N, C-alpha and C positions, 0 to 999 in steps of 0.2 A: 504494500500500500504506500502511496506517495506521501511523504511527510510534509506537514504544513510548514511553510517557510516564512521567516520574518519579512516584514514589508521591505526593509532595506535590501535583503537578499533578492527579492523579486525585482526591484528596480535595477539592481546590479545585473541580474540575468538578462533583463530586457536590453539594457545598454550594451552588454557584451555581445548579445546576439546580433544587434544592429552593426556593431563595429566589425565583428568577424565576417558577417555576411557581406558587408560592403567591400571589405578587403578581397574576399574570394571572388566576388562578382566582377570587381574592377580588373582582376587579373585575366578574366575570360569575358570581357565586356561584350565584344562583338558576337562571339558564339552564343552568349546568354540572350542577347537581343534577338538574334536570328532564331533561337529556339522558341522564344515567346512569340515571334512573328509567325512561325509555323502554326501555332495554336490559334492565333488571331485571324490569320489569312482566310480560313473558311468562312468566318463570320462576315468579313469584308466582302467576299465574293458573292455570298447569297443575300446580303442585305439589299443590294441594288435591285435585283430581280424581284425580291419580295415587295419592296416599296413600290416598284412599277406596277406589280400585279394589284396591290391594294388600291392605288390611285386609279387604275383603269377599270377595275371591277367593283370596288367598294366592299369587297368581301374580306373578312378578317380571319375566319375559322381555319381555312386551309393554309394560309401563310403562317399562322401561329403553330399549327400542328407540324408543318414542314420545318419551321425553325427549331422547335423543341426536339424533333427527331434528329436534326443535324447536330444539335448540341450533345444529345445523349449518345448517338451512334458514331459520331466522328470527333467532335471537339473534346469530349471527356476522355476518350482513349488517348488523345494527343496530350492532354493535361497529365495523364498517368505517366506517359513517357517524359514529359517536361519535369515532373517532380523527381523522377529517377535521375534525369540529367543534372538537375540542380544539386541533388544529394552528392553526386560525384564531383561537381565543381567545388563544393564546400570542403572536400578532402584535399583540394589542391590539384586534382586531375584536370585534364583538358579532354573531356569525352567527345566523341564524334557526334555530329548533329543527328545521325541516324538513330541515336538513343531515344530521340523524341518520338520515334515511330514504334517503340517497343510495345506500346499498347495495342498496336495493329499487327504485331508479329506473332502469328500463330493463333489458332482458335481459342486455346485455353487463356492466353493473355488477353485476347480481345473480349471474351465473355466476362472475364474477371473485371476488366476496366469498365465495360458497359454497365455491369451490375453495380459497381461502386459509384460510377458516374450518375446512375439513376437515383441511387440512395442520396447522394450529395445534392442532386438537383431537387429532390423532394424537400430536403431540409432548407435549401435556399428559398424555394417558393413559400414555405411555411413562415420563415423569418421575414420575408418581404411583405407579408400581408399587412402588418401594422403600419410600416412607412407608407405603403400605397393607400391604405385606408385613411390615414391622417392627411395625406396630400389631397385625396379625393374629397374628404370632408371640408378642407379649407376651400377648395374650388367651389363646392356646393354652397358654402356659406357666403362666399363672395358673389356668387351668381344670384342668391336670394337678396343680398344687400344691394346689388346694382344689376338688374336684369339687362341693362343696355350694354353690358361689358363685352358681349360677343359681337356687337355691332360696331364697336370702336376699336380700330386696329391698335392704337396706342395703349388703351386700357388692357386689351387682350395680351399684347406683348409684355406689359408689366406683370400681368397675372401669371403668364407662363414663366417669367423670370423668377417671380416670388415662389411659385410652386416648385421650380427646380431647386432653388436654394433651400426651401423647407424640406424637400425630400432628401437632399444630401445631408443636412444636419441631422434629421431623424434617423437616417440610415446608418450613421457612423457606429453606434453601439451594436446594431444588428449585423453590420459588415464584420465587426470583430468576432461575433459569434459564428457567422458563416465560415470565416477563415479557419476556425478550429477543425472543421470537418475535412479540410484538405490534408491534415495530418494522417487521415485514414489511409492515404496512399503509401507512405513509408511503412505503416503498420501492416498493411496487407502484403507488401513486398517482403516484409520480414517473416510473416507467418501466412503461408499460402493456404492454410486450412481455415483461416479466419473468414467468417462470412462478411459480406459487404455491409449489411446493416449493423452488425455487431462492431465492425471496424469504425463506423461513424460514431457509434455510441461511446466506444473506448476513446476515440479522439476527443470527443467533447469532455469526457471525464478527465483526460490528461491535463486540461487547462482549468480544472476546478479551482476556484480561489484566485485565478489570474485574469478574470474578465476585465477588471478595471485597467490592468496593465496592457491587455490586448487592445483596448480602446485607445489608450495613450500611444501604443505602437502604431495603430492605424492613423491617428491624428498627426503623428510625427512625420508621416509620409505625404502630408498635404502639399508641401512645397514641391515635391517631385510630381504630384498631379498637375500643378500649375505649369511646371516645366514641360510636361507632356502636352498640355493644351497649347502652349506658346510655340512648341516645335512641331505643330501639326500632327501630333500623335507619336512622333519618333521617340520622344522622351518617355512615353508611356510604356514602351517596350522595356526600358531600363527599370522603370517604376515597378512593374509586376515581377520582373526577375529579382529585384532587390527585396521587395516585400515578401515574396514567397520564400526566398532564401533566409530572410530574417526570421520568418515563422518556423522554418525547419531548424534553425539554430536555437531558437527559443525552446522548442521541444527537446532538442538535444541536451541543453543545459538543465531542463527540468528533470530529465532522466539521469543526468550526470552532474549533480551539484558541485562535485569536486573537479569538474573539467574533464572527466573521463579517465582519470589516472588509475582508478581502482576498479573500473567497470568497463565492460565491452557491450556494444549494442550493434545489431545488424540493421536497425532501421535508419540510423544516420551515423555513418562511420566516423571514427575519431579523427579529428583534423590533424594534419601533420604539423610538427613544430616548425616555427620560423627558423 
């Protein structure tokens, strides 16, 4: 059972995780960004046709089903490979980009990655209900307050901006909770007999008592989000690689409070000494 750690130790773990993750990612900056791009590229490629279909037909059900299917059947297996890729980067290795496709290599790996991706997707949807409901409620309140808002472009633009800001603020603590489930990837790589749903539950329990520090971790990356926006999305590739690497290192230090000197783990290998 994981021992409860003092507040100062938790802060130290979070800071160490960020520092080490940044050092390792910077050593393989271009490969890490390329690996993240491989995962993001399918979304970019299907987003255009889906938007065109919606605008031309006005139908939403089929595009939504298609997008969800693409996420579960293609993108989540790529994320499976990405997490394995980042785990190797954190040991000081320079893994080949082909590692990102490990989730698609073989029927067994593919089915495992799809099952885990489906479970994570369900958790994501459940945690997004509250932020979406709050944002929708704000929109409904503003519509009742000023029914003419949809007929005024300036007012409508302001409302969209306010809703976007509100959603991002409300989403921060829920994003921290969502990120916990991505630790299920190293868990299921370590123990192939572990079920997908069980892996997500264990991943959530691994961060028990660390929710506040996960929120702080997410907020601390806000600057990199802005860099991603200013660089037309290019900086976002570094942002996600850095954030996921920091999350992996956070998990590593939770399992090895002594830095891994007296323990060994197959989920996130011990980092090499400088």
